[in-house]
N, C-alpha and C positions, 0 to 999 in steps of 0.2 A: 504494500500500500504506500502511496506517495505521501510525502511530508508536505507541510505548509510551505517550507522553503522551496521545494521542488515546484510546487504549484505557482508560487510567486515568481519564480524564475521565468515562467512562460507567459507572464502578464506584463502589460505596460507598467512602467515604474511610477507613473503619476499617482499621487494620493490626493484626492480632492478634499480640502478642509475649508472650514469657515469659522469666523470669530463669533463667539456667543452673543456679542452685543449687537450684531446685525439684525435687522428686521427679518421676520420669517419670509416675507415676500422675496427678499434677496436670495435666500436659500432655495426657495421653490424655483425661481428663475434659473439659478445656477444648476440645479438638478436637471431641469428641462434642457438646458444648453448642453450639458455633458451626457445626457441620456442615462442618468443614474437614479437609483431609488433612495439613496441616503447620502448624507455628508457627515464626515467626522468633524466634531466641534472641538476647536483648540483654544487654549488660553495661554498666551506666551509660549507657544510651541509644545504645550503639554495637552494631551488628550483629556478633555473634560466632559465629553458627551457625544451623542450621536442624534442627528435629526433625520427622520425618514418621512416619506410620503404618508405613512400611517400616522405618525405624530401630527402631521399637518391636518389630515382628515379628522382625526378624533379630538384634537386639542384646540384647533382653530375653527374649522368649518362647522363642526357639530355644536360647538359652544358659542357660535356667532361672534367670534373675535375678529379683529382686523389684522390681516396679514402685514399691513404697512406699519401698524402701531405695536404689534406684539414682537418682543425680542425673542430670538432663538433660545436664549437661556431660560425663558418662561415655559417652553414646551419640550425641550430636548430631553431625551432619556439620559439619565446620569448613572444608572446602574449598568456599567459597561461589562459585557462578557467579552473576553479577548482570548486569543491563543498565541502561542509562540512558534517560532520557525520549525521546531522539532516535533510539534504535534502532528498527528496523522489526519488524513481526510475523514476517517471514521470518527475521530474525536470531534472534529468540527461539526459533522453531521449530527452527532449525538447532542452537542451543545445547542445547536440551532433548533433541533426538535424539542429538546427539554425546555428551553426558554422561549420558544415560539418567536425566534428572530430570523432575520434574513441577511444580516451583515455581521461579519466578525473582524474587528480590528486585529492586526497582528503586531505584537509588541516584542521587542528584544531589549532586555534590560531597561524597561520603561520607555524605550524610544519607539515611536510609531514607524514601522517599516512597510506596512501594506494593509490592505483590507481585502477580505474575501466575501463574495456574495454567494447566496444559495445556488445561483446559476453556475458560478465557477466550480463549485463542488459537484453539482450534477454532471457537468461536462466532463470533469476528471473521472468520476465514477463510471460513466458510460465508456470513456476511452479505455479505462482499465478492464472493464468487462469485455469490450471488443477485442482487446489484446489477448485475454484469456481464451475467448472463443476461437480466435485464430490459432493459438498455440495448441489447443485441444484438437481442432480440426486437422492441423498439421500432424499431430501425433497419431490420430486415427488413420489418416491417409498413408502414413509411412509404414 
C-alpha cells in the first residue's frame, strides 16, 4: 500500500491556503477559481483550520449570514484531523470515514507539506487494484 509521501509525490506541489481574517466570500471565490472543495486556513504560516464548501453551506447559507461580512474564522473547522508522510492510504481512508471529512492536511513536524482529498485516495486505491488485477492476470496466463 502506498504512503502519503508517495501519493504527494505524484501531485502538484501547490497548497492553497487563506488567512482566517478574510471574508468567506473571498474563500468561496478562491475555491471556485482553483476548482477545489476546501482551503486550508493559516495564521502566520501555521495551520489553524480548514474551510470547505460544506462549512459555507451549513454555517453561512442555512443560517442566513452574509458571505461578505462573515470572516472565515467564524465558520472554519478548527478540529483538524491530519496525517503524516509515512501514513498509508488505508489510514487516510479510515480517518476520513470515521470523521466524515473529505480533506486531510499533511503535516511533517508541524509544517504543512500537502493536502489530500477523498478523490486523491480513491484514484490511488483504484490504481493499486488495477495493478493487482494485472499482476494476477499475468500470473494466471503464464
